[in-house]
Wavefront OBJ file of the C-alpha trace (Angstrom):
o trace
v -4.429 -65.785 -9.239
v -1.513 -67.913 -10.456
v -1.537 -71.528 -9.311
v 1.070 -72.874 -6.905
v 2.486 -74.907 -9.766
v 3.068 -71.818 -11.927
v 4.551 -69.885 -9.004
v 6.935 -72.744 -8.246
v 7.933 -72.953 -11.895
v 9.045 -69.315 -11.903
v 10.759 -69.813 -8.536
v 12.703 -72.750 -9.942
v 13.899 -70.725 -12.924
v 15.047 -67.888 -10.688
v 17.033 -70.273 -8.504
v 18.832 -71.415 -11.644
v 19.771 -67.981 -12.994
v 22.953 -67.424 -14.995
v 24.279 -64.199 -13.458
v 23.005 -61.081 -11.764
v 23.456 -57.326 -12.014
v 23.343 -55.637 -8.624
v 22.041 -52.142 -8.026
v 22.513 -52.228 -4.251
v 23.975 -54.859 -1.976
v 23.604 -55.356 1.763
v 23.511 -58.398 4.055
v 20.017 -59.544 2.906
v 21.018 -59.244 -0.760
v 24.226 -61.114 -0.020
v 22.161 -63.907 1.542
v 20.066 -64.311 -1.614
v 23.137 -64.059 -3.809
v 24.850 -66.821 -1.851
v 22.134 -69.271 -2.950
v 22.327 -68.157 -6.561
v 26.118 -68.346 -6.758
v 26.289 -71.830 -5.271
v 23.515 -73.207 -7.505
v 25.248 -71.690 -10.518
v 28.560 -73.263 -9.553
v 26.876 -76.667 -9.341
v 25.077 -76.312 -12.668
v 28.242 -75.249 -14.454
v 30.360 -78.073 -13.041
v 31.117 -80.340 -16.045
v 31.787 -83.271 -13.717
v 28.119 -83.202 -12.686
v 26.642 -82.864 -16.174
v 25.774 -86.571 -16.398
v 25.095 -87.090 -12.688
v 21.524 -85.817 -12.470
v 20.673 -87.205 -9.047
v 23.926 -85.988 -7.507
v 23.407 -82.554 -9.018
v 19.880 -82.405 -7.607
v 21.183 -83.317 -4.167
v 23.796 -80.578 -4.287
v 21.269 -77.983 -5.451
v 18.960 -79.003 -2.602
v 21.796 -78.596 -0.104
v 22.519 -75.100 -1.444
v 18.869 -74.030 -1.269
v 18.441 -75.549 2.193
v 21.176 -73.276 3.541
v 19.042 -70.162 3.122
v 15.393 -71.229 2.883
v 13.762 -71.524 6.320
v 11.284 -74.330 5.651
v 9.959 -74.328 9.205
v 9.081 -70.633 9.040
v 7.556 -71.073 5.582
v 5.549 -74.099 6.715
v 4.352 -72.317 9.861
v 3.182 -69.261 7.944
v 1.590 -71.392 5.215
v -0.409 -73.394 7.740
v -1.666 -70.381 9.680
v -3.594 -70.867 12.962
v -3.610 -74.645 12.561
v 0.125 -74.668 13.341
v -0.581 -73.711 16.967
v -2.793 -76.766 17.444
v -0.229 -79.302 16.258
v 1.978 -81.423 18.475
v 5.770 -81.174 18.094
v 5.735 -84.462 16.163
v 3.018 -83.200 13.800
v 4.912 -79.965 13.227
v 8.083 -81.863 12.422
v 6.219 -84.058 9.939
v 4.551 -81.078 8.280
v 7.840 -79.181 7.890
v 9.411 -82.262 6.327
v 6.530 -82.696 3.870
v 6.531 -78.991 3.030
v 10.264 -79.033 2.309
v 9.920 -82.167 0.203
v 7.100 -80.544 -1.769
v 9.228 -77.525 -2.635
v 12.250 -79.672 -3.428
v 10.321 -82.059 -5.674
v 8.637 -79.143 -7.433
v 11.850 -77.376 -8.454
v 14.296 -80.266 -8.838
v 12.831 -81.512 -12.109
v 13.477 -78.044 -13.618
v 17.230 -78.247 -13.033
v 17.959 -79.960 -16.343
v 16.040 -77.201 -18.184
v 18.342 -74.390 -17.110
v 18.571 -71.964 -20.028
v 20.773 -69.099 -18.861
v 18.161 -66.654 -17.591
v 19.483 -63.526 -15.874
v 18.352 -61.565 -12.843
v 18.760 -57.933 -11.905
v 18.956 -57.088 -8.215
v 17.073 -53.801 -7.786
v 17.706 -53.167 -4.110
v 16.617 -54.082 -0.630
v 14.561 -52.631 2.197
v 14.887 -53.522 5.860
v 12.694 -53.079 8.920
v 14.448 -54.360 12.000
v 14.893 -58.101 11.634
v 12.882 -58.249 8.404
v 13.963 -57.432 4.860
v 12.862 -57.699 1.262
v 15.261 -58.084 -1.660
v 13.766 -56.871 -4.940
v 14.769 -58.566 -8.180
v 13.592 -58.952 -11.756
v 13.952 -62.207 -13.647
v 14.918 -61.397 -17.232
v 13.920 -63.865 -19.939
v 13.596 -63.439 -23.702
v 10.746 -60.958 -24.215
v 9.753 -61.158 -20.554
v 10.567 -59.528 -17.216
v 9.171 -61.089 -14.051
v 9.273 -59.180 -10.726
v 10.395 -61.532 -7.968
v 11.069 -60.414 -4.415
v 12.562 -62.421 -1.561
v 11.376 -61.867 2.005
v 13.919 -62.570 4.709
v 14.187 -62.497 8.481
v 17.247 -62.309 10.673
v 17.651 -65.368 12.901
v 21.275 -64.660 13.759
v 21.682 -64.737 9.950
v 19.396 -63.749 7.097
v 17.111 -66.554 5.915
v 14.376 -66.603 3.264
v 10.826 -67.229 4.485
v 8.771 -66.183 1.449
v 9.066 -65.357 -2.243
v 6.709 -62.922 -3.988
v 6.400 -63.600 -7.726
v 4.555 -61.046 -9.849
v 2.885 -59.775 -6.691
v 1.826 -63.243 -5.495
v 3.240 -64.551 -2.213
v 4.307 -68.190 -2.357
v 3.474 -68.609 1.332
v 0.180 -66.740 0.971
v -0.788 -68.906 -1.985
v -0.108 -72.068 -0.002
v -1.941 -70.695 3.052
v -5.065 -70.044 0.988
v -5.108 -73.552 -0.454
v -4.152 -75.288 2.794
v -6.845 -73.391 4.700
v -9.479 -74.369 2.159
v -8.596 -78.069 2.402
v -8.602 -77.983 6.212
v -11.918 -76.140 6.433
v -13.597 -78.393 3.877
v -12.115 -81.600 5.231
v -9.396 -81.861 7.895
v -5.725 -81.380 8.653
v -5.241 -85.117 8.173
v -6.620 -84.804 4.632
v -4.146 -82.006 3.912
v -1.250 -84.189 5.065
v -2.557 -87.051 2.926
v -2.697 -84.813 -0.145
v 0.801 -83.493 0.477
v 2.175 -87.018 0.752
v 0.404 -87.997 -2.458
v 1.660 -84.940 -4.333
v 5.259 -85.447 -3.207
v 5.156 -89.095 -4.291
v 3.715 -88.124 -7.697
v 6.547 -85.659 -8.248
v 9.139 -88.205 -7.182
v 7.757 -90.813 -9.578
v 7.876 -88.267 -12.388
v 11.548 -87.563 -11.604
v 12.433 -91.245 -11.536
v 10.779 -91.711 -14.905
v 12.538 -88.706 -16.453
l 1 2 3 4 5 6 7 8 9 10 11 12 13 14 15 16 17 18 19 20 21 22 23 24 25 26 27 28 29 30 31 32 33 34 35 36 37 38 39 40 41 42 43 44 45 46 47 48 49 50 51 52 53 54 55 56 57 58 59 60 61 62 63 64 65 66 67 68 69 70 71 72 73 74 75 76 77 78 79 80 81 82 83 84 85 86 87 88 89 90 91 92 93 94 95 96 97 98 99 100 101 102 103 104 105 106 107 108 109 110 111 112 113 114 115 116 117 118 119 120 121 122 123 124 125 126 127 128 129 130 131 132 133 134 135 136 137 138 139 140 141 142 143 144 145 146 147 148 149 150 151 152 153 154 155 156 157 158 159 160 161 162 163 164 165 166 167 168 169 170 171 172 173 174 175 176 177 178 179 180 181 182 183 184 185 186 187 188 189 190 191 192 193 194 195 196 197 198 199 200 201 202 203
């Protein structure tokens, strides 16, 4: 099974795609496309070429518009979520969002013009999946976005080469909690986020 790090690396590349060919478009597809188009606009803005931190902030703002970090965090944590206080939930969502942000933001400067084909979408009530393929030189990577309608379509999971990002996190989080404690999981998340931030500052 691919590691979280490798899954995030592919996710980061797909968020930084050059352009997309659409086979079918509906509201869920439009929601995914809105993230892609805005990130692309930011990356291609010559005024931001030398402003790395500003560009990262703008990319984060674009991604935040469509990724539902609370839903992703809740599903990644599993049954433990129901035992947390409102304050603990808020802290966990913040750490989870910071983990994703720190994991993809250092890939922004490595954008290399990959392309993505939108293959179609399927819906089931308030849930949908948008199917795409990331096209790289000599490589094609299936990557599907899972969305739910909360008055607008938001992304709550990404499936890369058949591996759910949320499912991958849930497996690792559950193992840490069962072998140690929820507090240890939070400690490790804080440590990991700080490591990624230090790496960005030193870049």
